C-alpha positions as CSV (number, residue, x, y, z in Angstrom):
1,M,-68.9,-42.8,-63.4
2,A,-66.9,-43.7,-66.5
3,A,-68.4,-43.5,-69.9
4,K,-69.2,-46.8,-71.7
5,A,-69.9,-47.5,-75.4
6,Y,-70.1,-50.3,-77.9
7,I,-67.9,-49.9,-81.0
8,L,-68.8,-51.8,-84.1
9,I,-65.8,-52.3,-86.3
10,E,-65.6,-53.3,-90.0
11,V,-62.3,-54.7,-91.1
12,A,-60.6,-55.8,-94.3
13,K,-61.2,-59.4,-95.3
14,G,-59.1,-61.9,-93.3
15,M,-58.0,-59.3,-90.7
16,A,-60.6,-59.8,-87.9
17,K,-58.5,-62.1,-85.7
18,Q,-55.3,-60.1,-86.0
19,I,-57.1,-56.8,-85.2
20,R,-59.0,-58.4,-82.3
21,D,-55.8,-59.7,-80.9
22,E,-54.2,-56.2,-81.1
23,L,-57.2,-54.4,-79.6
24,E,-57.5,-56.9,-76.7
25,K,-54.3,-55.4,-75.3
26,N,-55.9,-51.9,-75.0
27,Q,-56.9,-51.1,-71.4
28,H,-60.1,-49.3,-72.4
29,I,-61.5,-52.3,-74.2
30,K,-63.3,-54.5,-71.7
31,E,-64.5,-57.1,-74.2
32,I,-64.1,-57.6,-77.9
33,N,-65.7,-60.3,-80.1
34,I,-65.6,-61.4,-83.7
35,V,-69.2,-61.5,-85.1
36,T,-70.9,-62.3,-88.4
37,G,-72.8,-59.9,-90.6
38,D,-71.9,-56.4,-91.9
39,I,-69.8,-55.8,-88.9
40,D,-66.7,-57.9,-88.0
41,L,-65.9,-56.9,-84.4
42,I,-67.9,-55.6,-81.5
43,A,-66.0,-54.0,-78.6
44,I,-67.3,-52.9,-75.2
45,V,-65.2,-49.9,-74.1
46,E,-64.9,-47.6,-71.1
47,G,-63.2,-44.2,-70.8
48,E,-63.3,-41.1,-68.7
49,S,-65.9,-39.5,-71.0
50,L,-67.5,-40.1,-74.4
51,D,-65.2,-37.5,-75.8
52,D,-62.3,-39.5,-74.4
53,I,-63.6,-42.7,-76.1
54,Q,-64.3,-41.0,-79.4
55,Q,-61.2,-38.8,-79.8
56,D,-58.5,-40.9,-78.0
57,L,-59.6,-44.4,-78.6
58,V,-61.6,-44.5,-81.8
59,F,-59.9,-41.7,-83.8
60,G,-56.5,-41.8,-82.1
61,Q,-56.0,-45.6,-81.9
62,I,-58.5,-47.8,-83.7
63,H,-58.7,-45.9,-86.9
64,N,-54.9,-46.0,-87.1
65,I,-54.8,-49.8,-87.2
66,N,-54.1,-51.2,-90.7
67,G,-57.1,-53.1,-91.9
68,V,-59.8,-51.1,-90.0
69,L,-62.3,-49.8,-92.6
70,K,-65.1,-48.3,-90.6
71,T,-66.3,-47.8,-87.0
72,V,-69.7,-47.0,-85.4
73,T,-69.7,-45.8,-81.8
74,I,-72.8,-46.5,-79.8
75,P,-72.8,-44.7,-76.4
76,V,-74.5,-46.4,-73.4
77,I,-76.8,-44.0,-71.6
78,A,-78.3,-44.2,-68.1
79,L,-82.0,-43.4,-67.9
80,E,-83.2,-42.5,-64.5
């Protein structure tokens, strides 16, 4: 089973739509929405592992986008 997580993304003022449009092209991002409040975007992502999500997607790609200020990754866990 692939790993799944929610990524909360805070962006610079006026950048939410541009960053959302850029991230929508990423194959690991299954859904991304602009929201109100302290966070500007919420993405639902999948990867091979949580390490893959955190290292490759969050640190390797999302943090390199101009205008991204902060992220919080919330892993989805399966309770049996």
